[in-house]
C-alpha positions as CSV (number, residue, x, y, z in Angstrom):
1,E,14.2,38.7,-80.2
2,P,17.0,41.3,-80.7
3,S,18.2,43.2,-77.7
4,A,17.4,46.9,-77.6
5,E,21.0,47.7,-76.6
6,L,22.3,46.0,-79.7
7,L,19.9,47.5,-82.2
8,T,19.9,51.1,-83.4
9,A,17.1,52.1,-85.8
10,V,17.9,54.6,-88.6
11,P,14.7,56.4,-89.6
12,F,14.0,57.6,-93.2
13,S,14.5,61.3,-94.0
14,A,14.1,63.4,-97.1
15,E,17.8,64.3,-97.0
16,T,19.3,60.8,-96.8
17,R,16.4,58.9,-98.4
18,L,17.6,55.9,-96.5
19,S,16.4,53.8,-93.6
20,G,17.7,50.7,-91.7
21,V,19.2,49.3,-88.6
22,D,22.6,48.8,-87.0
23,Y,22.5,45.4,-85.3
24,Q,25.3,43.6,-83.5
25,G,28.0,45.5,-85.4
26,R,26.3,45.0,-88.8
27,V,24.9,47.8,-90.9
28,Y,21.7,47.2,-92.9
29,R,20.3,49.9,-95.1
30,K,17.4,50.2,-97.6
31,G,16.6,53.2,-99.8
32,A,16.5,55.0,-103.1
33,V,18.9,53.7,-105.7
34,D,21.1,56.8,-106.0
35,S,21.2,57.3,-102.3
36,L,22.1,53.8,-101.4
37,L,24.8,53.7,-104.1
38,A,26.3,56.8,-102.7
39,F,26.1,55.2,-99.2
40,V,28.1,52.1,-100.3
41,G,30.5,54.3,-102.5
42,L,29.4,52.9,-105.9
43,K,28.2,54.5,-109.1
44,R,25.3,53.3,-111.3
45,A,27.8,51.9,-113.8
46,D,29.2,49.6,-111.1
47,L,25.9,47.7,-110.7
48,A,25.7,44.2,-112.0
49,A,23.9,44.0,-115.4
50,P,21.0,41.9,-114.1
51,L,20.4,44.1,-111.1
52,S,20.6,47.3,-113.3
53,R,18.0,45.8,-115.7
54,E,15.7,44.9,-112.9
55,I,15.9,48.5,-111.5
56,D,15.0,50.0,-114.9
57,K,12.2,47.4,-115.3
58,I,10.7,48.4,-112.0
59,A,10.9,52.1,-112.6
60,Q,9.5,51.9,-116.2
61,S,6.5,49.9,-114.8
62,G,5.6,52.7,-112.5
63,G,7.1,51.1,-109.3
64,T,9.7,52.5,-107.0
65,P,13.0,50.5,-107.0
66,L,14.7,50.3,-103.6
67,L,18.2,48.8,-103.0
68,V,19.1,46.8,-99.9
69,C,22.6,46.5,-98.6
70,A,24.4,44.9,-95.6
71,D,27.8,46.1,-94.4
72,G,28.3,48.0,-97.6
73,K,27.4,45.0,-99.9
74,L,24.4,45.1,-102.2
75,L,21.9,42.4,-101.6
76,G,19.2,43.1,-104.2
77,A,16.3,45.3,-105.2
78,I,12.7,45.7,-103.8
79,H,9.8,46.6,-106.0
80,L,7.6,49.2,-104.2
81,K,4.4,49.8,-106.1
82,D,2.2,52.9,-105.7
83,V,-1.5,52.3,-106.3
84,V,-3.3,54.9,-108.5
85,K,-6.9,55.4,-107.3
86,P,-9.5,54.3,-109.8
87,G,-11.1,57.1,-111.7
88,I,-8.4,59.6,-110.8
89,R,-7.4,60.1,-114.5
90,E,-10.9,61.1,-115.4
91,R,-11.1,63.6,-112.5
92,F,-7.8,65.2,-113.6
93,A,-9.3,65.5,-117.1
94,E,-12.3,67.4,-115.7
95,L,-10.0,69.8,-113.9
96,R,-8.0,70.3,-117.0
97,K,-11.1,71.4,-118.9
98,L,-11.6,74.0,-116.1
99,G,-8.2,75.4,-116.7
100,I,-6.6,73.8,-113.6
101,R,-3.3,72.0,-114.0
102,T,-2.3,69.1,-111.8
103,V,1.4,68.5,-110.8
104,M,2.6,65.4,-109.1
105,V,5.5,66.1,-106.7
106,T,7.3,63.0,-105.6
107,G,10.6,61.8,-104.2
108,D,10.7,58.9,-106.7
109,N,13.3,58.8,-109.5
110,P,12.4,60.4,-112.8
111,L,11.6,57.1,-114.6
112,T,9.2,56.0,-111.9
113,A,7.6,59.4,-111.6
114,A,7.1,59.6,-115.3
115,A,5.4,56.2,-115.4
116,I,3.0,57.1,-112.5
117,A,2.3,60.5,-114.0
118,A,1.3,58.9,-117.3
119,E,-0.9,56.4,-115.5
120,A,-2.6,59.0,-113.5
121,G,-2.9,61.6,-116.3
122,V,-1.3,64.5,-114.5
123,D,0.0,67.5,-116.5
124,D,3.4,67.8,-115.0
125,V,5.7,66.0,-112.6
126,L,8.5,67.0,-110.2
127,A,10.7,64.0,-109.4
128,E,13.3,63.5,-106.6
129,A,11.7,66.4,-104.8
130,T,13.2,67.6,-101.5
131,P,11.4,70.0,-99.2
132,E,13.3,72.8,-100.7
133,K,12.3,71.8,-104.3
134,K,8.7,71.6,-103.3
135,L,8.7,75.0,-101.7
136,A,10.5,76.5,-104.7
137,R,8.0,75.0,-107.1
138,I,5.0,76.5,-105.1
139,R,6.7,79.9,-105.1
140,H,7.5,79.7,-108.8
141,E,3.8,79.0,-109.7
142,Q,2.6,81.8,-107.4
143,N,5.1,84.3,-108.9
144,D,3.6,83.5,-112.3
145,G,0.2,84.7,-110.9
146,R,-1.3,81.3,-110.2
147,L,-3.2,80.1,-107.2
148,V,-1.8,76.8,-105.8
149,A,-3.6,74.1,-103.9
150,M,-1.5,71.3,-102.4
151,C,-2.1,68.0,-100.7
152,G,0.5,66.3,-98.4
153,D,1.0,64.3,-95.3
154,G,4.7,64.3,-94.4
155,A,7.0,66.6,-92.5
156,N,8.8,67.1,-95.8
157,D,5.5,68.6,-97.2
158,A,5.0,71.1,-94.3
159,P,7.0,74.1,-95.8
160,A,5.2,73.8,-99.1
161,L,1.8,73.3,-97.5
162,A,2.3,76.5,-95.5
163,Q,3.2,78.4,-98.6
164,A,0.4,77.1,-100.8
165,D,-2.8,79.2,-101.2
166,V,-4.8,76.1,-100.2
167,G,-3.0,73.4,-98.2
168,M,-4.7,70.1,-97.2
169,A,-3.1,67.6,-94.9
170,M,-4.1,64.0,-94.3
171,N,-5.4,63.2,-90.8
172,D,-3.0,60.2,-90.6
173,G,-0.1,62.4,-91.6
174,T,2.6,64.0,-89.5
175,Q,1.8,66.7,-86.9
176,A,4.0,69.2,-88.8
177,A,1.9,68.7,-92.0
178,R,-1.4,69.1,-90.1
179,E,-0.2,72.3,-88.4
180,A,1.1,73.8,-91.7
181,A,-2.0,73.1,-93.8
182,N,-5.2,75.2,-94.0
183,M,-7.4,72.1,-93.5
184,V,-7.1,68.5,-92.5
185,D,-9.0,65.6,-94.3
186,L,-10.3,63.3,-91.6
187,D,-10.7,60.5,-94.2
188,S,-7.0,60.8,-95.3
189,D,-8.1,60.7,-99.0
190,P,-5.8,62.7,-101.2
191,T,-8.5,62.9,-103.9
192,K,-10.5,65.1,-101.6
193,L,-8.3,68.0,-102.8
194,L,-10.1,67.8,-106.1
195,D,-13.4,68.3,-104.4
196,V,-12.0,71.3,-102.5
197,V,-10.7,72.8,-105.8
198,Q,-14.1,72.2,-107.5
199,I,-16.0,73.8,-104.6
200,G,-13.6,76.8,-104.5
201,K,-14.1,77.3,-108.3
202,E,-17.9,77.2,-107.8
203,L,-17.7,79.7,-105.0
204,L,-15.6,82.0,-107.1
205,V,-17.9,81.8,-110.1
206,T,-21.0,82.3,-107.9
207,R,-19.5,85.5,-106.3
208,G,-18.6,86.8,-109.8
209,A,-22.1,86.0,-111.1
210,L,-23.8,87.8,-108.3
211,T,-21.5,90.8,-108.5
212,T,-22.0,91.0,-112.3
213,F,-25.8,90.8,-111.9
214,S,-25.8,93.4,-109.1
215,I,-23.8,95.9,-111.1
216,A,-25.8,95.4,-114.2
217,N,-29.0,95.9,-112.2
218,D,-27.7,99.2,-110.8
219,V,-26.9,100.5,-114.3
220,A,-30.4,99.6,-115.5
221,K,-32.1,101.2,-112.5
222,Y,-30.3,104.5,-113.1
223,F,-32.1,104.7,-116.5
224,A,-35.4,104.3,-114.6
225,I,-34.8,106.7,-111.8
226,L,-32.5,109.5,-113.0
227,P,-34.5,110.6,-116.1
228,A,-37.8,110.6,-114.2
229,L,-36.4,112.6,-111.3
230,F,-34.4,115.3,-113.2
231,A,-36.1,115.5,-116.6
232,S,-38.0,118.6,-115.6
233,I,-34.8,120.3,-114.4
234,Y,-32.5,119.0,-117.2
235,P,-34.7,118.4,-120.3
236,Q,-31.6,116.9,-122.0
237,L,-32.1,113.8,-119.8
238,G,-35.3,113.1,-121.7
239,V,-33.4,111.0,-124.3
240,L,-32.5,108.6,-121.5
241,N,-36.1,108.1,-120.5
242,V,-36.5,105.0,-122.5
243,M,-38.8,103.3,-120.0
244,H,-41.4,106.1,-120.1
245,L,-42.6,105.6,-116.5
246,S,-45.8,107.2,-115.3
247,S,-44.3,109.7,-112.9
248,P,-41.2,110.3,-110.7
249,Q,-43.0,108.9,-107.7
250,S,-43.9,105.8,-109.7
251,A,-40.3,105.4,-110.9
252,I,-38.9,105.5,-107.4
253,L,-41.5,103.2,-105.9
254,S,-41.2,100.8,-108.8
255,A,-37.4,100.7,-108.4
256,I,-37.7,100.1,-104.6
257,V,-40.2,97.3,-105.1
258,F,-38.1,95.7,-107.8
259,N,-35.0,95.9,-105.7
260,A,-36.8,94.1,-102.8
261,L,-38.1,91.4,-105.1
262,I,-34.8,90.7,-106.9
263,I,-33.0,90.2,-103.6
264,V,-35.5,87.5,-102.7
265,V,-35.0,85.9,-106.1
266,L,-31.2,85.9,-105.7
267,I,-31.1,84.3,-102.3
268,P,-31.7,80.7,-103.7
269,L,-28.9,81.3,-106.3
270,A,-26.5,82.5,-103.6
271,L,-27.3,79.4,-101.4
272,R,-27.2,76.9,-104.3
273,G,-24.3,78.4,-106.1
274,V,-23.5,78.4,-109.8
275,R,-22.5,75.0,-111.1
276,V,-19.2,75.0,-112.9
277,Q,-19.3,73.1,-116.1
278,A,-16.3,71.4,-117.7
279,A,-15.2,74.3,-119.9
280,S,-12.3,76.7,-120.3
281,A,-12.1,79.9,-118.2
282,A,-12.8,82.0,-121.3
283,A,-16.0,80.0,-122.1
284,L,-17.2,80.3,-118.5
285,L,-16.6,84.0,-118.6
286,R,-18.6,84.5,-121.8
287,R,-21.4,82.3,-120.5
288,N,-21.7,84.2,-117.2
289,L,-21.5,87.6,-118.9
290,L,-24.3,86.6,-121.2
291,I,-26.5,85.3,-118.5
292,Y,-25.8,87.5,-115.5
293,G,-24.4,90.6,-117.3
294,L,-26.9,91.0,-120.1
295,G,-29.6,89.4,-118.0
296,G,-28.9,91.9,-115.2
297,I,-29.4,94.8,-117.6
298,L,-32.6,93.5,-119.3
299,V,-34.4,92.2,-116.2
300,P,-34.7,95.6,-114.4
301,F,-36.2,97.2,-117.6
302,V,-38.9,94.6,-117.8
303,G,-39.5,94.3,-114.1
304,I,-39.6,98.0,-113.2
305,K,-41.9,98.8,-116.2
306,A,-44.2,95.9,-115.2
307,I,-44.4,97.2,-111.6
308,D,-44.9,100.8,-112.8
309,M,-47.9,99.6,-115.0
310,L,-49.3,97.6,-112.1
311,L,-49.0,100.6,-109.6
312,T,-50.6,102.9,-112.1
313,A,-53.5,100.5,-112.8
314,L,-54.1,100.1,-109.1
315,H,-53.9,103.9,-108.7
316,L,-51.3,103.6,-105.9
317,V,-49.2,106.5,-107.3
């Protein structure tokens, strides 16, 4: 067992992209290809042809090639393989239909990043990302008027997680990431961010639907109340009395009763929410305007008129 006095660990960092140990005067390092080559003072062209081909083969297959050296001498390459979760490609496709883009941000080299991105089906990729590059990408998307949701677990992700509109850290991630994020996933499942985005989209659409319906209701109720109240004072308002309610008293009472009933009807919708279908933002807008906008205008006309006829038949006004 190595003595603690003779062994010095060198932890990995986003700046060096290297890790290793110094043991009994010998220097062992492992890390990204470009970083390790710079550490030993070599260029990519100085690599032996078999090693260079193996590095390219690993990267093109979607793995991460790591070089290992001892005392400044290259020993070989390691194939580090990232596992893409099953079904993630299909989930990204659903988000794309909703108008949401997915960007993979990784410290891998461009070849590896491109292969993983193609396997996962993401829309864009940022390779060899440092904390500064991650933060700059978040700010760039926000400056273009987009909302950004980000998932991360490392200290390198902390600045970008704090800048993102929605930041989710993994429970098994670093303390810095958990403190910078808006929420922490106890299951440490990065795909949970997709559920968060989906729920956020449904909440936004539900709020828009309820607001649209409420405004449309108010517009329709003005046609019921105002002409009935002021037609005797301003005969010109008679052209707006399209509902022909029995009396001003009936118009006011019918509108009040309708307003109380419609609130009860909207409570289940508010609690259940509006389900967001896999469609573009423009298609969702047209659908909600048709259902909750046009519906919000027509329902009060029918409802208030029906209540007015019922009150009149029961001789309550």
